[in-house]
C-alpha positions as CSV (number, residue, x, y, z in Angstrom):
1,M,0.1,-0.2,0.0
2,C,1.6,3.2,-0.8
3,E,2.2,6.2,2.1
4,W,-0.1,8.6,1.6
5,S,-2.5,5.8,1.9
6,E,-2.2,5.3,5.5
7,N,-2.1,8.8,6.4
8,E,-4.9,10.0,9.2
9,W,-6.5,12.4,6.2
10,L,-8.4,9.8,4.8
11,S,-8.8,7.2,6.7
12,D,-11.9,4.7,7.8
13,R,-11.3,6.3,11.1
14,R,-11.6,9.6,10.4
15,M,-14.1,9.5,7.1
16,L,-16.4,6.6,7.9
17,D,-19.1,8.2,10.0
18,R,-19.3,11.9,9.5
19,E,-22.9,12.8,9.4
20,S,-22.6,14.4,12.7
21,S,-20.0,16.6,11.9
22,R,-21.1,18.0,8.7
23,D,-20.5,21.5,9.2
24,D,-16.5,20.8,10.1
25,P,-14.7,21.8,7.6
26,S,-11.8,20.1,8.3
27,L,-13.6,16.8,6.9
28,W,-15.1,17.8,4.3
29,S,-12.4,20.1,2.0
30,A,-8.7,20.9,1.9
31,V,-6.3,23.2,0.7
32,S,-3.1,21.9,-0.8
33,E,-0.4,23.5,-3.6
34,S,0.5,20.0,-5.2
35,G,-2.7,19.1,-6.6
36,M,-6.0,18.2,-5.4
37,V,-8.8,15.6,-5.9
38,V,-12.6,16.2,-4.9
39,S,-15.0,12.9,-5.3
40,A,-18.2,11.2,-3.8
41,H,-16.2,8.8,-2.2
42,Y,-13.3,9.1,0.1
43,R,-11.5,5.9,-1.0
44,A,-12.4,6.8,-4.5
45,T,-10.5,10.6,-3.6
46,A,-7.7,8.0,-2.7
47,V,-7.4,6.4,-5.8
48,G,-7.0,10.1,-7.1
49,V,-4.4,11.1,-4.9
50,E,-2.5,8.0,-5.4
51,I,-2.4,8.4,-8.9
52,L,-1.4,11.9,-8.9
53,A,1.7,10.9,-6.9
54,K,2.5,8.2,-9.3
55,G,3.2,11.1,-11.7
56,G,0.0,11.2,-13.2
57,N,-1.6,14.4,-14.8
58,A,-5.5,15.8,-13.9
59,V,-6.4,13.1,-16.8
60,D,-4.8,10.2,-15.1
61,A,-6.7,10.9,-11.7
62,A,-9.9,11.6,-12.8
63,I,-10.1,8.4,-14.9
64,A,-9.0,6.3,-12.2
65,T,-11.4,8.2,-9.6
66,A,-13.9,7.3,-11.7
67,L,-13.1,3.8,-12.1
68,A,-13.2,4.0,-8.1
69,L,-16.4,5.4,-7.9
70,N,-18.1,2.9,-9.8
71,V,-17.3,0.2,-7.6
72,V,-17.4,2.3,-4.3
73,E,-20.4,4.2,-4.9
74,P,-21.8,1.8,-7.2
75,A,-25.5,3.4,-7.0
76,A,-24.6,6.3,-8.6
77,S,-22.0,5.5,-11.5
78,G,-20.8,2.4,-13.0
79,L,-19.1,0.7,-16.1
80,G,-22.8,0.6,-17.4
81,G,-23.4,3.9,-17.5
82,M,-22.3,7.4,-19.5
83,A,-19.6,9.7,-18.3
84,M,-18.8,13.6,-19.7
85,M,-15.6,15.3,-19.2
86,V,-14.7,19.1,-19.2
87,I,-10.5,19.0,-19.4
88,Y,-8.3,22.3,-19.4
89,Q,-5.1,21.3,-20.7
90,S,-2.3,24.0,-19.4
91,S,-0.1,23.8,-22.5
92,S,-2.6,24.7,-24.7
93,G,-4.8,26.9,-22.4
94,R,-7.7,25.0,-24.3
95,V,-10.9,23.7,-22.5
96,V,-12.2,20.8,-24.8
97,V,-15.8,18.5,-23.8
98,L,-15.7,14.9,-24.3
99,N,-19.6,14.1,-24.6
100,G,-20.5,10.8,-23.8
101,P,-24.4,10.0,-23.8
102,C,-25.4,6.8,-23.9
103,R,-27.4,5.7,-27.3
104,A,-30.2,4.0,-28.3
105,P,-30.0,0.4,-29.2
106,I,-30.9,-0.3,-33.1
107,H,-33.6,-2.9,-32.1
108,A,-34.9,-0.3,-29.4
109,T,-38.3,0.9,-31.5
110,P,-40.1,3.4,-29.8
111,E,-43.5,0.7,-30.4
112,A,-41.1,-2.0,-28.3
113,V,-39.7,0.6,-25.4
114,A,-43.3,1.9,-24.9
115,A,-44.1,-1.6,-24.5
116,G,-41.7,-2.6,-21.8
117,H,-40.5,-1.1,-18.7
118,R,-38.6,2.2,-19.3
119,K,-37.4,2.9,-15.6
120,R,-36.0,-0.8,-14.9
121,G,-35.5,-4.4,-15.8
122,Y,-33.2,-5.3,-19.0
123,K,-35.5,-3.1,-21.4
124,A,-34.2,0.0,-19.4
125,V,-31.0,-0.3,-20.9
126,A,-29.3,1.3,-23.5
127,V,-25.8,1.6,-24.8
128,P,-23.3,2.5,-22.1
129,T,-20.6,4.5,-23.3
130,N,-18.3,5.0,-19.4
131,P,-15.4,3.0,-20.7
132,A,-15.3,4.3,-24.4
133,V,-15.3,8.1,-22.8
134,L,-12.4,6.7,-20.0
135,D,-10.3,5.1,-23.0
136,F,-10.6,7.7,-25.1
137,A,-9.8,10.6,-22.6
138,L,-6.6,8.6,-21.4
139,R,-5.7,7.5,-24.8
140,G,-5.7,11.9,-25.6
141,Y,-5.1,13.5,-22.7
142,G,-3.8,11.1,-20.4
143,T,0.0,9.8,-20.0
144,L,-0.7,6.2,-17.9
145,T,-1.6,3.0,-19.0
146,A,-4.7,1.5,-18.8
147,E,-3.6,-1.1,-16.2
148,Q,-2.0,1.5,-14.2
149,I,-5.2,3.5,-13.9
150,L,-7.4,0.1,-13.6
151,E,-5.4,-1.5,-10.8
152,P,-6.5,0.7,-7.5
153,A,-10.2,0.0,-8.5
154,I,-9.1,-3.4,-9.0
155,R,-7.7,-3.4,-5.2
156,L,-10.9,-2.1,-4.2
157,A,-13.3,-4.4,-5.7
158,E,-11.6,-7.6,-4.6
159,N,-10.4,-6.7,-0.9
160,G,-14.2,-4.2,-0.4
161,F,-14.4,-1.5,1.6
162,P,-16.6,-0.5,4.2
163,I,-20.2,0.6,3.9
164,T,-20.7,3.9,5.5
165,P,-24.2,5.1,7.5
166,F,-24.9,7.1,3.9
167,Q,-24.4,4.0,1.9
168,H,-26.3,1.8,4.1
169,R,-29.6,4.2,4.0
170,L,-29.0,4.3,0.0
171,F,-29.6,0.8,0.2
172,R,-32.3,0.4,2.7
173,E,-34.5,3.0,0.6
174,Y,-34.0,1.6,-2.6
175,L,-34.3,-2.3,-1.5
176,K,-37.6,-3.0,-2.7
177,G,-36.3,-2.1,-6.4
178,I,-33.0,-3.9,-5.9
179,T,-34.5,-6.9,-5.3
180,K,-37.2,-7.0,-7.9
181,G,-34.2,-6.8,-10.4
182,N,-31.0,-9.2,-10.1
183,I,-28.4,-7.2,-8.4
184,A,-29.2,-8.3,-4.7
185,P,-26.7,-11.0,-4.6
186,F,-23.8,-7.9,-5.2
187,F,-24.6,-5.8,-2.6
188,L,-27.4,-7.0,0.2
189,G,-26.2,-9.6,3.2
190,P,-27.7,-13.6,3.0
191,D,-30.8,-12.2,4.2
192,Q,-31.7,-10.1,1.1
193,N,-31.1,-7.1,3.8
194,P,-28.5,-4.1,3.6
195,L,-24.9,-4.6,5.4
196,P,-24.9,-2.9,8.4
197,P,-22.4,0.3,8.6
198,G,-19.0,-0.6,9.1
199,S,-19.0,-4.0,7.0
200,I,-16.7,-4.7,4.0
201,L,-18.3,-5.0,0.9
202,R,-16.4,-7.1,-1.5
203,Q,-17.2,-7.3,-5.9
204,P,-15.3,-10.3,-6.4
205,V,-17.4,-10.4,-10.0
206,L,-16.7,-6.6,-10.9
207,A,-13.1,-7.3,-9.5
208,G,-12.7,-9.8,-12.8
209,T,-14.1,-7.4,-15.3
210,L,-12.1,-4.6,-14.2
211,R,-9.0,-6.8,-14.7
212,R,-10.1,-8.5,-18.0
213,L,-9.7,-4.9,-19.0
214,A,-6.7,-3.6,-17.9
215,Q,-5.4,-7.1,-19.6
216,Y,-7.0,-6.5,-22.8
217,G,-8.1,-2.3,-22.8
218,F,-11.4,-0.9,-22.5
219,T,-12.6,-1.9,-26.4
220,D,-12.8,-5.3,-24.4
221,F,-15.8,-3.6,-23.2
222,Y,-17.6,-3.7,-26.4
223,T,-15.9,-5.9,-28.7
224,G,-14.2,-8.5,-27.0
225,E,-15.1,-10.8,-24.3
226,I,-16.7,-8.7,-21.8
227,G,-19.0,-6.8,-24.6
228,K,-19.9,-11.1,-25.5
229,R,-21.6,-11.5,-22.6
230,I,-23.3,-8.6,-22.5
231,A,-24.4,-9.1,-25.6
232,A,-25.4,-12.9,-24.1
233,D,-27.0,-11.2,-20.7
234,M,-29.2,-9.1,-23.1
235,A,-30.3,-11.5,-25.4
236,E,-31.5,-14.4,-22.9
237,N,-33.2,-11.4,-20.6
238,G,-35.0,-9.5,-23.2
239,G,-32.7,-6.5,-23.8
240,F,-32.4,-4.4,-26.6
241,I,-28.7,-4.3,-27.0
242,C,-26.8,-6.7,-29.5
243,E,-23.5,-7.4,-31.0
244,A,-24.1,-5.1,-33.4
245,D,-24.5,-2.2,-31.2
246,L,-21.7,-3.1,-29.3
247,A,-19.4,-3.0,-32.2
248,D,-19.9,0.5,-33.3
249,I,-17.5,1.6,-30.3
250,P,-19.9,4.9,-28.9
251,W,-16.6,7.3,-28.6
252,P,-17.6,10.4,-27.3
253,I,-17.9,13.3,-29.1
254,E,-14.9,15.5,-28.5
255,R,-15.8,19.4,-29.0
256,E,-15.8,22.8,-27.9
257,P,-17.6,23.9,-24.7
258,L,-20.6,26.2,-24.3
259,T,-18.9,28.8,-23.1
260,R,-20.4,32.5,-22.1
261,Q,-19.0,35.9,-20.5
262,V,-20.8,36.3,-17.1
263,G,-19.5,39.1,-15.4
264,D,-16.0,38.8,-14.9
265,W,-15.8,34.9,-15.5
266,V,-15.7,33.3,-18.5
267,V,-17.6,29.6,-18.0
268,H,-16.9,26.8,-19.9
269,T,-19.9,24.1,-19.5
270,L,-21.6,21.1,-21.5
271,P,-23.6,21.9,-24.0
272,P,-27.2,20.4,-25.5
273,P,-27.8,17.2,-24.4
274,G,-25.7,18.1,-21.3
275,G,-27.3,20.7,-19.0
276,G,-24.8,23.3,-18.9
277,T,-27.5,25.9,-20.4
278,A,-29.9,26.1,-17.1
279,L,-26.6,27.0,-15.4
280,L,-25.7,29.4,-17.4
281,Q,-29.2,31.2,-18.0
282,M,-29.2,31.1,-14.1
283,L,-26.1,33.3,-14.0
284,Q,-27.1,35.7,-16.4
285,L,-30.4,36.7,-14.6
286,F,-28.6,36.8,-11.2
287,L,-25.9,39.4,-13.1
288,Q,-29.3,41.2,-14.2
289,L,-31.6,41.2,-10.9
290,A,-29.1,41.0,-7.6
291,P,-29.1,44.3,-5.8
292,G,-25.9,45.4,-4.5
293,N,-24.3,43.9,-1.4
294,F,-26.0,40.8,-2.0
295,D,-26.5,38.5,1.4
296,P,-27.2,34.9,-0.3
297,D,-28.8,33.8,3.6
298,S,-31.3,36.6,3.0
299,S,-34.9,35.6,2.6
300,E,-34.6,38.4,-0.6
301,A,-32.4,35.9,-1.7
302,A,-34.3,32.6,-1.2
303,V,-37.4,34.6,-3.1
304,L,-34.4,35.3,-5.9
305,F,-33.2,32.0,-6.3
306,A,-36.1,30.2,-6.6
307,S,-37.9,32.9,-9.1
308,I,-35.0,32.3,-11.2
309,I,-34.4,28.6,-11.1
310,Q,-38.2,28.7,-12.3
311,R,-37.7,30.8,-14.9
312,A,-34.6,28.8,-16.1
313,R,-36.4,25.5,-15.8
314,L,-39.9,26.5,-17.4
315,D,-37.4,28.4,-20.3
316,L,-35.7,25.2,-21.0
317,R,-39.0,23.2,-21.2
318,T,-40.6,25.7,-23.3
319,Y,-37.6,26.6,-26.1
320,S,-34.6,24.1,-26.0
321,F,-35.7,21.7,-28.8
322,A,-38.5,25.1,-30.8
323,K,-37.4,26.4,-33.6
324,N,-35.9,29.8,-33.8
325,A,-35.9,29.3,-29.9
326,P,-34.0,32.5,-28.1
327,D,-30.7,31.6,-26.9
328,L,-31.0,31.1,-22.8
329,S,-28.0,31.1,-22.3
330,A,-27.1,34.4,-23.8
331,A,-26.6,37.8,-21.9
332,R,-29.1,39.5,-24.2
333,Y,-32.1,36.8,-23.3
334,A,-31.3,37.4,-19.6
335,V,-32.0,41.4,-19.6
336,Q,-35.4,40.5,-21.4
337,A,-36.1,37.5,-19.3
338,A,-35.0,39.3,-16.0
339,G,-37.3,42.3,-16.8
340,E,-39.8,40.0,-16.8
341,I,-38.8,38.3,-13.4
342,R,-38.8,41.9,-12.0
343,E,-42.6,42.5,-12.3
344,E,-43.8,39.3,-11.3
345,L,-41.6,40.4,-7.9
346,S,-43.3,43.1,-7.9
347,G,-46.7,41.9,-7.9
348,C,-35.7,15.9,-7.5
349,G,-31.9,10.6,-10.5
350,E,-28.9,9.6,-8.8
351,T,-25.3,10.6,-10.2
352,T,-21.8,11.1,-9.3
353,H,-19.1,13.8,-10.0
354,L,-15.6,14.4,-9.4
355,C,-12.9,17.2,-9.9
356,T,-9.3,16.9,-10.0
357,M,-6.2,19.4,-10.6
358,D,-2.7,18.7,-11.0
359,S,0.7,20.9,-10.4
360,S,1.1,21.7,-14.1
361,G,-2.2,23.3,-13.9
362,N,-4.5,20.8,-15.5
363,M,-8.2,20.8,-14.8
364,V,-10.8,18.1,-14.9
365,S,-14.4,18.4,-14.3
366,M,-16.3,14.9,-14.7
367,T,-20.0,13.8,-14.3
368,Q,-20.8,10.6,-15.1
369,S,-23.8,8.5,-14.2
370,I,-26.1,5.2,-14.4
371,E,-29.1,7.3,-14.0
372,R,-31.6,7.0,-11.7
373,S,-30.4,5.3,-8.3
374,F,-28.8,1.6,-9.0
375,G,-29.6,2.1,-12.7
376,A,-31.9,-0.2,-14.1
377,K,-31.1,-2.7,-11.2
378,V,-29.9,-5.2,-13.2
379,A,-26.3,-6.4,-13.2
380,G,-24.9,-9.2,-15.7
381,R,-24.2,-12.4,-13.3
382,E,-20.3,-12.9,-15.3
383,L,-20.1,-9.1,-15.2
384,G,-20.6,-7.2,-11.5
385,F,-21.8,-4.0,-12.7
386,I,-25.3,-2.4,-12.8
387,Y,-26.6,-1.5,-16.2
388,N,-28.2,2.3,-16.9
389,G,-31.3,3.1,-16.8
390,Y,-31.5,5.5,-19.8
391,M,-33.9,4.5,-22.0
392,K,-35.8,6.7,-20.0
393,G,-34.0,9.4,-21.8
394,F,-35.4,8.9,-25.3
395,K,-38.8,10.4,-26.5
396,I,-40.9,7.8,-27.9
397,K,-43.9,10.2,-29.3
398,N,-42.3,13.3,-30.9
399,K,-40.5,12.3,-33.8
400,R,-39.5,15.6,-34.4
401,H,-37.8,16.0,-31.0
402,P,-33.8,15.8,-31.2
403,H,-34.0,13.0,-28.4
404,F,-36.6,10.7,-30.4
405,L,-36.2,7.2,-30.3
406,R,-33.8,5.9,-33.1
407,P,-31.0,4.1,-33.8
408,G,-27.8,5.9,-32.3
409,A,-29.8,8.5,-31.0
410,V,-28.3,10.1,-27.7
411,A,-30.0,10.3,-24.4
412,R,-30.5,13.8,-22.7
413,S,-28.7,14.5,-19.5
414,N,-28.8,17.2,-17.5
415,A,-25.2,17.1,-16.3
416,A,-23.3,19.6,-16.4
417,P,-19.6,19.8,-15.5
418,T,-18.0,23.1,-15.9
419,I,-14.9,25.0,-15.7
420,V,-14.5,28.9,-14.7
421,M,-11.4,30.8,-16.6
422,Q,-10.5,34.2,-14.7
423,G,-8.0,36.3,-15.8
424,G,-7.3,33.5,-18.7
425,F,-6.3,30.7,-15.8
426,P,-8.3,28.1,-14.6
427,S,-10.0,29.4,-11.6
428,I,-13.0,26.7,-10.8
429,A,-14.2,23.0,-11.8
430,V,-17.5,22.2,-10.0
431,G,-20.6,19.5,-11.2
432,S,-23.1,18.1,-9.2
433,T,-25.2,14.7,-9.2
434,G,-29.3,15.5,-8.8
435,S,-31.1,15.3,-11.8
436,E,-33.2,18.7,-12.5
437,R,-31.9,20.1,-9.2
438,L,-28.3,19.4,-10.6
439,A,-27.7,23.4,-12.5
440,S,-29.5,24.9,-9.4
441,G,-27.2,23.8,-6.6
442,I,-24.6,24.8,-8.9
443,F,-25.8,28.0,-9.3
444,Q,-26.6,28.6,-6.0
445,V,-23.0,27.5,-4.6
446,L,-21.1,29.7,-8.0
447,V,-23.3,32.6,-6.1
448,R,-21.7,32.5,-2.6
449,L,-18.8,31.8,-3.6
450,G,-18.9,35.7,-3.7
451,S,-19.5,36.7,-0.6
452,Q,-18.7,33.1,1.4
453,S,-15.9,30.7,1.8
454,P,-15.8,27.7,-0.2
455,F,-16.8,25.3,2.2
456,Q,-19.2,27.5,3.5
457,A,-21.0,27.9,0.1
458,L,-20.8,24.1,-0.4
459,A,-22.4,23.8,3.3
460,A,-25.1,26.0,2.6
461,P,-29.0,25.2,2.9
462,R,-30.4,24.9,-0.6
463,L,-33.7,25.0,-2.3
464,H,-35.3,24.1,-6.0
465,C,-37.9,25.5,-7.9
466,T,-40.4,23.4,-10.7
467,P,-41.4,25.6,-13.9
468,E,-44.7,24.8,-11.8
469,G,-43.7,26.9,-8.8
470,D,-43.2,24.1,-6.1
471,V,-40.3,25.0,-3.8
472,L,-37.8,21.8,-2.6
473,I,-36.5,23.2,0.2
474,E,-34.2,22.2,3.4
475,A,-36.7,24.2,5.1
476,E,-35.1,23.1,8.7
477,R,-32.2,25.5,7.6
478,F,-33.8,28.3,6.0
479,S,-35.4,30.9,8.5
480,P,-39.0,31.7,9.5
481,K,-38.7,34.8,7.4
482,A,-37.2,33.1,4.4
483,L,-39.9,30.4,4.3
484,Q,-42.8,33.4,4.7
485,A,-41.4,35.4,2.0
486,L,-41.6,32.4,-0.7
487,E,-45.4,31.6,0.4
488,K,-45.8,35.6,0.3
489,H,-44.8,35.2,-3.3
490,V,-46.9,32.1,-4.7
491,F,-44.2,29.3,-4.2
492,R,-45.4,26.1,-2.7
493,L,-43.2,24.7,-0.2
494,V,-42.0,21.3,-0.2
495,P,-40.1,20.7,3.0
496,Q,-37.3,18.4,2.7
497,T,-35.1,17.0,5.4
498,A,-32.1,19.1,6.9
499,W,-29.0,18.1,4.4
500,D,-31.1,16.2,2.4
501,F,-28.6,14.1,-0.1
502,S,-31.3,14.6,-3.0
503,F,-29.7,18.1,-2.7
504,G,-26.4,17.1,-2.5
505,G,-23.3,15.5,-4.7
506,L,-21.7,19.1,-5.6
507,H,-18.1,19.3,-5.7
508,L,-15.8,22.3,-5.8
509,L,-12.0,22.1,-6.7
510,I,-11.0,26.5,-7.0
511,F,-7.5,27.4,-7.9
512,D,-5.8,30.5,-6.0
513,G,-3.6,31.6,-9.1
514,D,-1.7,34.5,-7.0
515,N,-0.7,32.0,-4.4
516,K,-0.5,28.6,-6.3
517,R,-3.1,26.6,-4.3
518,M,-6.1,25.0,-4.7
519,C,-8.7,24.1,-2.6
520,G,-11.1,21.4,-2.6
521,V,-14.3,20.8,-1.4
522,A,-16.8,17.6,-1.2
523,E,-20.0,17.4,-0.3
524,P,-21.0,17.1,2.8
525,R,-24.5,15.6,2.2
526,R,-22.9,12.5,1.3
527,D,-19.6,10.8,1.6
528,G,-17.1,12.9,0.0
529,A,-13.9,13.8,0.4
530,T,-10.6,16.1,-0.6
531,A,-6.9,15.4,-0.7
532,S,-4.0,15.6,-2.2
533,P,-0.9,13.3,-2.8
534,F,1.0,14.7,0.2
535,P,-1.4,14.7,2.9
536,S,1.1,15.8,5.6
537,T,0.5,20.0,3.7
538,L,-2.9,19.3,3.8
539,T,-5.0,22.4,5.8
540,P,-8.9,22.7,5.9
541,C,-10.3,25.3,3.9
542,G,-11.8,27.6,6.7
543,S,-13.6,31.1,6.2
544,E,-11.0,33.3,5.1
545,K,-11.6,35.8,2.3
546,G,-9.1,34.6,0.2
547,W,-10.9,32.0,-1.5
548,R,-13.9,34.2,-2.6
549,K,-14.6,34.2,-6.3
550,P,-17.0,37.0,-7.1
551,F,-18.7,37.0,-10.6
552,F,-20.1,40.2,-10.4
553,S,-19.1,43.7,-8.9
554,Q,-20.6,44.5,-5.4
555,R,-22.7,48.0,-6.2
556,K,-24.3,50.8,-3.9
557,K,-27.3,49.0,-2.1
558,E,-30.0,49.5,-4.1
559,K,-33.7,49.1,-3.5
560,S,-34.6,45.7,-2.8
561,L,-36.9,44.0,-5.4
562,L,-39.3,42.3,-2.8
563,I,-42.3,44.1,-1.7
């Protein structure tokens, strides 16, 4: 075992049960000058910093962390799902997107899909892209071999990892779906109940699949023995995927990011079919509507957040695929929409995210998913990974819709891995889980960075608003005045528990170019952790002002928008 992994910073004793200390920045954040990894599980973060310590770059670390998450966070991602990456290359100053949405099998007709179950089971499974994206990224932007990248994940699958209290609750919450599918033997105890917290979960079948990928390469998943086993498993259980689907390897599309100037920031995020458009619109609207000296914890802020999120979600529903639609991410449209919101005020999927940065300045923001928690709730007996449930992401009635189900069509995703540039240098890597709540969570955290430390911004209470005006909110953590203000403005409150995991999964990495240091903050609503290759140098991120990243200038206090 490498020296760093035995360090107290990421030990089981320190990391396994932190739920009573969610407000302690030392358990969720870190500052370093020597590279940084932030992910949704401390064991996966440990794998990422192991790769950095071996000389790998940020892309190598991201791929290895992603593979480790596929082992230790099976509810959220896996080889049977998808992956999206935003990469900043310090050598060229270029930001590139690797877009890897799951694809429709050739035999999945609208009629056949409509007759099956689109949320779970073998007919819910679209062609996985995760291995193809990881392979493409490693070949094009990494420096290590597939064998080196896969070794830590194999070790995790073979030796196992302790079940956290959060994971135990998640297994219990989805127990009915798990037992209805065929994945129970991989994750539950002999009595068909979730393993208690602290129990070791080993996955020898998955380890065998990962070992084969290390030996024969990621393409074995599509055109080798693994691909044959997937096709046979699908044929035996009535799935749509066949050998022809896998033979046409679903390589990601390498493309330019969706990029907009937002105040002092240049924001690079995922273009359609990803969810970056909604995030950019929210930021643009905020620039138009926020009063000077904005207080993100005020009752006015709660109403403003809800109003902006509602408008963005409503516009996305109305205009995303309409002819002659406005550019929702542009500042020009935000001016118009903000005026309409100003007049009005006067009168819940599963994903995982990770961020990495190396000492050379390369940065990665990566999201991967199997769609809903535990995906389609099925897995191959000889494969060990859960299949995705992305057939739900296709339209089966409107033939003019860009995501209408046809051979090779791509499933829509809300993923929005994002890199922010400031002064010509990478400043922020951020992303989240949460389906429609994904962009709204990132938006609120980015706004809070203007006046709060990274940990304060990430740990702050969150809300989300639907197009219909239902506000899902961590009600216990908002002031009574804020709740009253929301109801006054005709929002319908849907209270959620404090630190509700449905709002969580957001991970943040900030680079302070002036002092050449990095700050990582992991989601305290889940099992996230952050670390660097040299843990003895790590310090938690406190409340110092040096980390604040405002994208708008503080102006003289203006009259409140709210009446």
